[in-house]
DRENLO-343682 format. One record per residue (C-alpha): y, z, x; residue in one letter. Coordinates in steps of 0.05 Angstrom, whole numbers, padded with zeros to 5 digits. Each point is the difference from the previous one (the first is absolute). Example, Ala and Ser with C-alpha at 12.3 -4.5 7.8 and 13.67 -1.06 7.14 Angstrom:
<<-00090,00156,00246>,"A">
<<00069,-00013,00027>,"S">
END
This chain:
<<02659,03765,03109>,"X">
<<-00008,00027,-00071>,"X">
<<00001,-00053,-00055>,"X">
<<00062,00000,-00044>,"X">
<<-00040,00012,-00063>,"X">
<<-00029,00065,00029>,"X">
<<00068,00033,-00014>,"X">
<<00023,-00035,-00063>,"X">
<<00025,00061,-00039>,"X">
<<00054,00046,00026>,"X">
<<00036,00062,-00026>,"X">
<<00075,-00001,00014>,"X">
<<00058,00043,-00022>,"X">
<<00018,-00051,-00054>,"X">
<<-00070,-00009,-00028>,"X">
<<-00067,-00033,00015>,"X">
<<00003,-00068,00034>,"X">
<<-00059,-00046,-00013>,"X">
<<-00014,-00065,00037>,"X">
<<-00005,-00053,-00054>,"X">
<<-00070,-00029,00009>,"X">
<<00011,-00052,-00054>,"X">
<<00042,-00042,00047>,"X">
<<-00030,00020,00067>,"X">
<<-00003,-00030,00052>,"X">
<<00050,-00053,-00020>,"X">
<<00051,00053,-00015>,"X">
<<00001,00070,00029>,"X">
<<00041,00037,-00052>,"X">
<<-00002,00073,-00020>,"X">
<<00007,00026,-00071>,"X">
<<00037,00066,-00006>,"X">
<<-00024,00047,-00054>,"X">
<<00049,00056,-00014>,"X">
<<-00043,00037,-00051>,"X">
<<-00073,00014,-00012>,"X">
<<00003,-00044,-00061>,"X">
<<00024,-00058,00043>,"X">
<<-00058,00012,00048>,"X">
<<-00048,-00004,-00058>,"X">
<<00032,-00065,-00024>,"X">
<<-00006,-00029,00071>,"X">
<<-00074,00016,00001>,"X">
<<-00010,-00031,-00069>,"X">
<<00037,-00062,00021>,"X">
<<-00045,-00010,00061>,"X">
<<00056,00011,00050>,"X">
<<-00054,00036,00039>,"X">
<<-00076,-00004,-00004>,"X">
<<-00063,00027,00032>,"X">
<<00017,00066,00035>,"X">
<<00074,-00012,-00011>,"X">
<<00000,00035,-00068>,"X">
<<-00032,00061,00032>,"X">
<<00058,00008,00048>,"X">
<<00050,-00018,-00053>,"X">
<<-00028,00054,-00044>,"X">
<<00005,00052,00056>,"X">
<<00073,-00014,00012>,"X">
<<00014,-00012,-00073>,"X">
<<-00022,00071,-00014>,"X">
<<00049,00024,00052>,"X">
<<00054,-00036,-00040>,"X">
<<-00024,00036,-00062>,"X">
<<00008,00066,00036>,"X">
<<00070,-00020,00019>,"X">
<<00014,-00017,-00073>,"X">
<<-00027,00068,-00022>,"X">
<<00045,00037,00048>,"X">
<<00037,00055,-00037>,"X">
<<-00050,00008,-00057>,"X">
<<-00037,00065,-00010>,"X">
<<-00065,00000,00039>,"X">
<<-00046,-00008,-00061>,"X">
<<00042,-00058,-00028>,"X">
<<00004,-00033,00068>,"X">
<<-00075,00005,00008>,"X">
<<-00011,-00031,-00069>,"X">
<<00048,-00056,00019>,"X">
<<-00043,-00015,00061>,"X">
<<-00062,-00001,-00043>,"X">
<<00032,-00052,-00046>,"X">
<<00023,-00041,00060>,"X">
<<-00070,00001,00028>,"X">
<<-00030,-00025,-00065>,"X">
<<00052,-00056,-00002>,"X">
<<-00020,-00023,00069>,"X">
<<-00075,00005,-00013>,"X">
<<00006,-00042,-00063>,"X">
<<00028,-00059,00039>,"X">
<<-00067,-00021,00030>,"X">
<<-00062,00028,-00034>,"X">
<<-00058,-00029,00039>,"X">
<<00016,00026,00069>,"X">
<<-00002,00076,00004>,"X">
<<00046,00006,00061>,"X">
<<00061,00015,-00043>,"X">
<<-00033,00062,-00029>,"X">
<<-00015,00024,00071>,"X">
<<00071,-00012,00022>,"X">
<<00028,00040,-00059>,"X">
<<-00050,00056,00013>,"X">
<<00020,00004,00073>,"X">
<<00073,00009,-00017>,"X">
<<-00013,00051,-00055>,"X">
<<-00044,00040,00048>,"X">
<<00060,00004,00048>,"X">
<<00046,00020,-00057>,"X">
<<-00046,00056,-00022>,"X">
<<-00003,00028,00071>,"X">
<<00075,00004,00011>,"X">
<<00056,00039,-00035>,"X">
<<00047,-00058,00013>,"X">
<<-00020,-00056,-00047>,"X">
<<00029,-00058,00040>,"X">
<<-00024,00026,00067>,"X">
<<-00070,00010,-00029>,"X">
<<00000,-00071,-00028>,"X">
<<00021,-00029,00066>,"X">
<<-00053,00041,00037>,"X">
<<-00054,-00023,-00049>,"X">
<<00022,-00073,00006>,"X">
<<-00001,00002,00076>,"X">
<<-00069,00032,-00001>,"X">
<<-00025,-00053,-00049>,"X">
<<00028,-00055,00044>,"X">
<<-00032,00026,00063>,"X">
<<-00067,00014,-00035>,"X">
<<-00004,-00071,-00027>,"X">
<<00016,-00031,00068>,"X">
<<-00049,00044,00037>,"X">
<<-00056,-00015,-00049>,"X">
<<00015,-00074,00003>,"X">
<<-00004,00003,00076>,"X">
<<-00068,00032,-00003>,"X">
<<-00023,-00050,-00053>,"X">
<<00023,-00057,00045>,"X">
<<-00038,00028,00059>,"X">
<<-00065,00007,-00039>,"X">
<<00008,-00070,-00029>,"X">
<<00015,-00032,00068>,"X">
<<-00065,00027,00028>,"X">
<<-00039,-00039,-00053>,"X">
<<00033,-00066,00016>,"X">
<<-00031,-00049,00050>,"X">
<<00029,-00004,00071>,"X">
<<00018,-00071,-00015>,"X">
<<00000,-00037,-00066>,"X">
<<00034,-00016,-00065>,"X">
<<00021,00049,-00054>,"X">
<<00016,-00023,-00071>,"X">
<<00048,00045,-00037>,"X">
<<00032,00000,-00069>,"X">
<<00069,00021,-00023>,"X">
<<00040,00050,00042>,"X">
<<-00036,00061,00026>,"X">
<<00063,00031,00030>,"X">
<<-00010,00057,00050>,"X">
<<-00076,-00005,-00008>,"X">
<<00003,-00070,00030>,"X">
<<00053,00012,00053>,"X">
<<-00036,00063,00025>,"X">
<<-00066,-00038,00002>,"X">
<<00031,-00056,00040>,"X">
<<00034,00049,00047>,"X">
<<-00066,00036,00012>,"X">
<<-00038,-00065,00010>,"X">
<<00051,-00025,00050>,"X">
<<-00006,00067,00037>,"X">
<<-00075,-00011,00004>,"X">
<<00010,-00069,00030>,"X">
<<-00028,-00037,-00060>,"X">
<<00021,-00072,-00011>,"X">
<<00003,-00012,-00074>,"X">
<<00026,-00057,-00042>,"X">
<<00023,00013,-00071>,"X">
<<-00005,-00046,-00061>,"X">
<<00047,00021,-00056>,"X">
<<-00001,-00020,-00073>,"X">
<<00068,-00017,-00028>,"X">
<<-00010,00049,-00058>,"X">
<<00032,-00028,-00063>,"X">
<<00046,00010,-00036>,"X">
<<00043,00041,00048>,"X">
<<-00028,-00031,00064>,"X">
<<-00007,00067,00036>,"X">
<<-00053,-00028,00045>,"X">
<<00043,-00059,00019>,"X">
<<00066,00037,00007>,"X">
<<-00021,00070,00021>,"X">
<<-00069,-00002,00033>,"X">
<<00008,-00065,00038>,"X">
<<00070,00017,00023>,"X">
<<-00019,00069,00024>,"X">
<<-00063,-00022,00035>,"X">
<<00041,-00054,00035>,"X">
<<00051,00053,00018>,"X">
<<-00056,00040,00033>,"X">
<<-00023,-00060,00040>,"X">
<<-00063,-00014,-00040>,"X">
<<-00029,-00071,-00008>,"X">
<<00011,-00011,-00074>,"X">
<<-00021,-00054,-00049>,"X">
<<00023,-00004,-00073>,"X">
<<-00043,-00028,-00056>,"X">
<<00011,-00006,-00074>,"X">
<<-00035,00049,-00047>,"X">
<<-00052,-00052,-00020>,"X">
<<-00024,-00013,00070>,"X">
<<-00035,00066,00017>,"X">
<<-00070,-00020,-00019>,"X">
<<00005,-00067,00036>,"X">
<<00024,00033,00064>,"X">
<<-00056,00052,-00002>,"X">
<<-00052,-00054,-00014>,"X">
<<00013,-00031,00069>,"X">
<<-00024,00062,00037>,"X">
<<00067,00006,00036>,"X">
<<00018,00067,-00033>,"X">
<<-00031,00063,00029>,"X">
<<00025,00052,-00049>,"X">
<<00039,00006,-00065>,"X">
<<00049,00057,00006>,"X">
<<00047,00025,-00055>,"X">
<<00035,00064,-00019>,"X">
<<-00017,00035,-00065>,"X">
<<00050,00028,-00049>,"X">
<<-00054,00047,-00022>,"X">
<<-00074,00011,00012>,"X">
<<-00041,00037,-00053>,"X">
<<-00051,00052,00018>,"X">
<<-00056,-00048,-00021>,"X">
<<00024,-00053,00048>,"X">
<<00042,-00048,-00041>,"X">
<<00058,-00031,00039>,"X">
<<00064,-00010,-00038>,"X">
<<00048,-00047,00035>,"X">
<<00048,-00059,-00010>,"X">
<<-00029,-00051,-00048>,"X">
<<-00040,-00052,00039>,"X">
<<-00038,00052,00041>,"X">
<<-00060,-00004,-00047>,"X">
<<-00008,-00075,00009>,"X">
<<00005,00006,00076>,"X">
<<-00051,00056,00001>,"X">
<<-00050,-00040,-00041>,"X">
<<00009,-00059,00047>,"X">
<<-00008,00044,00060>,"X">
<<-00065,00028,-00029>,"X">
<<-00025,-00071,-00012>,"X">
<<00014,-00021,00071>,"X">
<<-00023,00064,00035>,"X">
<<00070,00020,00022>,"X">
<<00009,00076,00001>,"X">
<<00055,00028,-00045>,"X">
<<00038,00061,00026>,"X">
<<00047,00034,-00049>,"X">
<<00053,00047,00029>,"X">
<<00025,00062,-00036>,"X">
<<00023,00068,00026>,"X">
<<-00048,00036,-00046>,"X">
<<-00043,-00014,-00062>,"X">
<<00032,00028,-00063>,"X">
<<-00034,00061,-00028>,"X">
<<00041,-00009,-00064>,"X">
<<-00035,-00067,-00011>,"X">
<<-00075,00011,-00005>,"X">
<<-00010,-00071,-00027>,"X">
<<00039,-00065,-00009>,"X">
<<00013,00020,-00072>,"X">
<<00045,00055,00026>,"X">
<<00049,-00049,00033>,"X">
<<00054,-00032,-00044>,"X">
<<00010,-00073,00019>,"X">
<<00072,-00021,00000>,"X">
<<00020,-00065,-00035>,"X">
<<00066,-00029,00023>,"X">
<<00041,-00051,-00040>,"X">
<<-00038,-00065,-00010>,"X">
<<00065,-00036,00014>,"X">
<<-00008,00018,00074>,"X">
<<-00060,-00047,00004>,"X">
<<00043,-00058,-00025>,"X">
<<00049,00007,00057>,"X">
<<-00001,00001,00076>,"X">
<<00057,00029,00039>,"X">
<<00045,-00004,-00060>,"X">
<<-00016,-00072,-00018>,"X">
<<-00043,-00020,-00060>,"X">
<<-00063,-00035,00023>,"X">
<<-00037,-00008,-00067>,"X">
<<00013,-00041,-00062>,"X">
<<00036,00030,-00059>,"X">
<<-00064,-00011,-00040>,"X">
<<-00038,00054,00039>,"X">
<<00003,00075,-00004>,"X">
<<-00017,00047,00057>,"X">
<<-00049,00057,00008>,"X">
<<00007,00048,00059>,"X">
<<-00050,00057,00010>,"X">
<<00030,00027,00065>,"X">
<<-00066,00030,00025>,"X">
<<-00074,-00011,-00005>,"X">
<<-00061,00043,00011>,"X">
<<-00055,-00017,00050>,"X">
<<-00067,00032,-00015>,"X">
<<-00033,00038,00058>,"X">
<<-00056,-00051,00007>,"X">
<<00051,-00048,00031>,"X">
<<00029,00052,00047>,"X">
<<-00030,00011,00069>,"X">
<<00040,00061,00022>,"X">
<<00059,00040,-00025>,"X">
<<00040,00021,00061>,"X">
<<00040,00065,-00006>,"X">
<<00040,00045,00046>,"X">
<<-00065,00037,00013>,"X">
<<-00042,-00061,00016>,"X">
<<-00041,-00052,-00037>,"X">
<<-00045,00014,-00060>,"X">
<<-00049,-00040,-00041>,"X">
<<00031,-00010,-00069>,"X">
<<-00054,00043,-00032>,"X">
<<00010,00056,00051>,"X">
<<00073,00016,-00010>,"X">
<<-00015,00072,-00022>,"X">
<<-00014,00013,00074>,"X">
<<00074,-00009,00014>,"X">
<<00014,00068,-00032>,"X">
<<-00060,00038,00027>,"X">
<<00040,00031,00057>,"X">
<<00050,00029,-00049>,"X">
<<-00053,00042,-00035>,"X">
<<-00005,00074,00017>,"X">
END
């Protein structure tokens, strides 16, 4: 049975419907976005996270094509460009949004009918992402032990669910330990819930417990997604990944980072903008203030793990050493 979060963004006649991850799993409510601007606002407001913004951008661009219906072709195409830039600007660190916009625009440029082309491009982008995630999951599952404990951080979305599905298909018996992932608690609410939904033995720990748990020798591998991996092997992911990677290195626990592909547009870590979200988010948990009025918050949403702390970067084409990521693109050369 496919986990609920695997299909958390839908295109309907009245707009794009997005499962509100801010309240999941306690509430399973959908936010309807009737315009591309409303989709962008939903992404900014963290209604959806991880791969959710990718799918929201795909279908949001279809809404933009609907909005441009009736305009001359050149004006409609310019409207779509503006809509794409609006969506991309909502989350700067992860490059999935740019890929989603490009997929839809490619469909538009191949079809005389703007809306039909946008829909075709969005469907192609949807299928491509899911297929690549499935391959990524299969490659990752092969690297996991037949039986043991996996420590993960934040919510890896389709990367994680496809890995678990592949591992279960291989007969592997894995236990997962999830960090809660402050301040939105994605690990507690999304990862732990979905792993449980998939029948996986799941344990939740607070963010500060990772090193202690690894020090006992009970963790066999640290496994996270990556929002982006640079060509020189730096792993950019949810803040907290760096600390776990350093602890894993100290206790000889291999760290596997999952990404569909390293980013050729980011040769080094300096080429990746790190998003800072409102510091006020750190002062609250699930809508309730948890810090004194005397404190202020700081929230870098992502951190960067240097390649010396990364064992393997797993992609849809297999696993690579962090300093050997250029090999990923060798087969594309003439």
